N, C-alpha and C positions, 0 to 999 in steps of 0.2 A: 519615583512615585511609589508610595507604600502599597504593599500587597494587601489582598482582602484578609489574609491571615493576620497581618499587622493591624489592620483597622478593627478587626473583630477583638483582638487582644486589648487594644487601647479602650474600645467601647466598653468592654467588660470590666476593665480596671476603674474607669470613670464611674460606672454604675455602682460598683461595689463601694468606692470612696464616698459617694454621695448617699449611701445607705438605701439604695434603690434595688435591692436584690429581688424584688417582686416584679420588676419590669424588664423586659428584653427587647423593647422596641428598637433601640439602637442597634443591637445585635442583628435583629431580623431585617432591618432596613439595609445595613451593610451587606448582608448575604444576598438580599434581593437585587441590589444594584451592581454587584460584582459577580463574575463567573470566571471560574478557573477551567481552562481547557487544556488538556494534555495532548500533546501532538509531537510530530517528528522534528528533529533538530535542523532539518534543511528547508530551504525555501520559506523562511519565517517571515521575512519582511514582505515577499510577494503575497503570502497567505493573509498577512495583516491588511495589505492593500485591497485584496480581492474580496475578503469575507469579513474580517474582524471590524475594520473601520466602518463599512457601510451598516453592518448589524448594529454597532454601537450608536450610529447616527439615527437608525430607525427606532431603536428600542430604548435608548438611554442606558443600556446595561453595558458597563465596562468589562472588558475581557482581559484577563491575565493568562498569558501562555506559559505553560510548564512543558519544557521540551526534553527529549531524551530518546534512546533506542527503544524499540518494541519491548525487548526483554527487561530493560531496566525499569521502564514504567509499569509493566506488569507486576514485577517484583515489589514495587513501591505500593501498589494496590493490595497485594497479598498481605504486606506488613501492617497496612492501615487497619486491618481487621474490622471492616465495616464503617470506618470513619475516614473516608478518602478526602484528600485535599482537592481532587479534581471533580468537577461537575459533569464534564464531557471528556471522553477518551476517544481520540482518533487513532486507530491502530490497524495493523494488517490482519486479514482474515484468520490466519493460522493462530495468531497470538490472541485474537478475540476468542477463538474456540477454546484455547487453553484457559482463558479467563472464565468462560462459561462453565467449563468442566468444574471449576472451583467455586461456582456460584457467586461470582464477582459482579454481575451485571443485572440491571433491570431490563425488562421488555420494553423497547421504544415503540411508541405509536404516535406518529404526528401527521398532520394533514397532507404535507407534501409527498408522503410516501405513496399516495395514490397516483401520482404523476410519473413514478419511476419505471424503468424497464423491469420486467419481472425478475431478472436475475439479482437485482440489487435488494429485493425484499424476500428472498427465498427463506423458508422457515427454519433453516439450520442455524441462523444467528439471531441473537437478541436485538441486534441493531442493524439499520440498513447500511448498505454500501453507499459511500458518497463519491468514490472515484473507482476506476478499474484500470488494470494494466494488462497489456497483451505480451505474450511471449512469442518470439520469433527469431529471426536471424538478421543482424546487421552486417553489412558487407561492402567491400570495396568494388564499385561498379566498373573500374578499369580492369579488374582481375576475374570477376565472376558475373555471369548472367543471373537474372532473377530466378530462373528454373534451377540452376545449379545450387544457388544459396537456399532455395526452399527444400532441397533434398537433404534429409538427415545424414545420408551416407557421405556427404562432403567432409564431415569430421573424422571420417575413417579413411579418406582418400589419400593415398601415399604421395600423390602430386602436390599435396599442400601440407606435407609433414612439417610440424612446428610452425605452421603459418595460421593455425586456428586456435580459438580460445573457448573455453566452456565455464559456466558459472559453478562456484562451489555450492554445495547443498545448503549452506548457511544463509544464502541470499534468496530473495523471492523467486528469481529466475531459475535457481537451482532446482527447487521442487517441481516447478512447471516444466523444466526440461526432462526431469526424470520421468514424470507422468507422460509427457509427449513421446518419449523414446519407448516407454512401456506400451503405449498404445500402437506405435509404429512396428514394433519388433516383438511384441508379446501379446498377452490376452487383454490388456487394457491399462488404464492409468495407474493402477495400484499393483501391477506385476513387477514387484521390485527385483525379483530374481532376473527376469528377461532384461530389464532396464540396466541393472548393474552389470550384467554379463556383457551386454552390448557396449556400454560406456567403457568398461575395462578394456575391451578390444581397441577402442579409440584412443585410450589414454596416451599411449606412446606417440601418438600423432599430435597431441595437444601441447601447445607452448605453456599455457598457464590456465590453471583453475582460478579465476578471479573472484574477489570478494568486494569490489567496489566499482562504482560507475567510472571514476577516474582512471582505474587501471585499464578497462576495456577500451575507453575512448582514446586514451593515450596510445595504446598498442595499435589501434587503427590508424590514427593521425600520423604516427611515426612510420607507418608502413611495415610494422613487425608482424602483423597478421592480416589476412584477407577477409576474415569473417569470425563472428563470435555469436553464440546464442545469447539473446539479450532482450530486455523489455524494450518496447517501442519508444518509450520516452528517452532512451539513451541516444537515439538517432536524430531527434529533432534539431538540436542545436547544430550538429555536424552537417546535416542535410541543408539547413537554411544558411549556413555559413558558405555554402558553394563547394564544399569538399566532395569528391567523388564517392559519396557514401549513401546507401539506401538501406531500407529495412523491408523485410517481407515476412508474411506468415509462413510457417512450415506447410508442406503439402499435406501432411497428416500429423495428428497429434497436437491440435491447437488448444492451448489452455490459457485462461486468464486468472489473474489474482485480483482481490478486491481490498479496499481499505474501508473499515466499518466505523460508524459513528455510534459510540456506546455510552450509556449512562451508568456509572457504578452505583451498586447498592450503597445507600447511605449518604448519597450526594446531598449536599446542603441546600442547593439551589436547583431542584429538579424542575421547577416551572421555567427558569431561565435556561436550563439545559435544553428543555424541549423546544423553546423558542429558537434557540441557536441552531439546533439540528434542522428544525423546519425551514430556517432561512438558508442554511448550508445546502439543502436539497432543492432549493427553488431554482427555476430557470435562470433568474438573474445571477445568483451566486455561482451556479454551475458554469454559466457562460463566462463569468469573470475569472474563475479558477482555471478554465481551460486557456483563456487568453493570456492571463498574467502568470500563473503558476505552471501551466503546461500539463495539467491533469486532465484525464479522459473522463467525461461526465457520465452520469447515470440517469440523468433526466433527458429523455428524447427531445424536449423543447429547447435544450441548450444550443447555443451556437458553436460550431467547431471552426476554430481559426484555421486559415489557409496553410500554416506551417505544419499543423498537426495532420490536417487532411492530406497534405503532400506525402506524409510518411505512411499513414495507416489506411487512407481511402475511407470507404464506407464502414469499415470495421470499428472506427472510433465512435460512431453514432449507434451502430447496431452490431455488437460483436457476435452475438448469437447467430444472426443471419449469415455472418462471415465464417461460421463454423467453430466459433470458440465456446468453450464450456468451462464451468467453475468446478472445483474439486469439492468432494464431500469431506468436511472436517472430521467426521466421525471415523473415516478411514485413515486419517493421518495423525491425530492427536496421540493415540496410544502406541503408535509404531514409530514416532518421530525419533526417539533416542536410538533406537535400534538401527533405523535407517541411516542416521547420521554416522554412527560407528562403522557400519558397513561400507558406506560411501567413501569414507576416509581411508579405510583399510583396503577395499577392493578396487577403487578407481583412483582417487586423488594420489594415493600412496604408490601407484605403479611407476 
């Protein structure tokens, strides 16, 4: 199927050949009927089933997905210099904040935002959250109790030497872990000195600082570790498959990440972009993404599937009531490079 960019190129060529340089109706119609959504490279088919196909059926607007990592897609936006290919960018909160610092996004305001949990529309971001992720501990229930798993000191316990894993700072759980440890052992979520000092003490006990979902789930399934700091979504498939695996929130230092729905400045189909985000935030779409994709919703009216509820309990529907907090991007953007270097040198390199 031709992409919108190809359609627009053909339309412009035909118009020029026909001597219709004063008319842009073909160009405008092509832009209005097609939407480019930049998103993550995983769960694409599930996302199409849960959101894209129903949206197209409701509106007649075709959606073209452009996938890639957070960093790669943000770099593409910067290089576009105000003429982006994407009309909607679905991106993690930290990278959304980086893009905002460079003035890459418009302020989003759509009707469905009034239905969302307050944390999803906090003023620090130009676009609303459309999913959230909870940080905690995934563990082997044959080896640990829930109380043991919820205690951060587990990762420094000599009884589990080389039987635990922690995330690298490069992954979402990494920053949430650093902030959780900073709160539990220091002055708060941005106390990098206390956090890295504590993590450095645990480092000899850690089998691996992982950088992918596959790594940590394989280590657990194969019995190489008994626990790992991880996002709740890591546990869902393992728990529902019947393995002796569970997930719990830490006793102290509970932080969550969000994925944001953003509209880049210069987007060619801003009207369609707003319609897409409005649908994405609806209870209908939020329920479908929770059921089919496994994402935690931000619309309190969304249904929580039994498999997710089994892992996270009430925290899936109301993370704030369960003690979870978001991080202030203003505290992280300017310090990120220094923190990454320090984590690599002082913790992962031990």
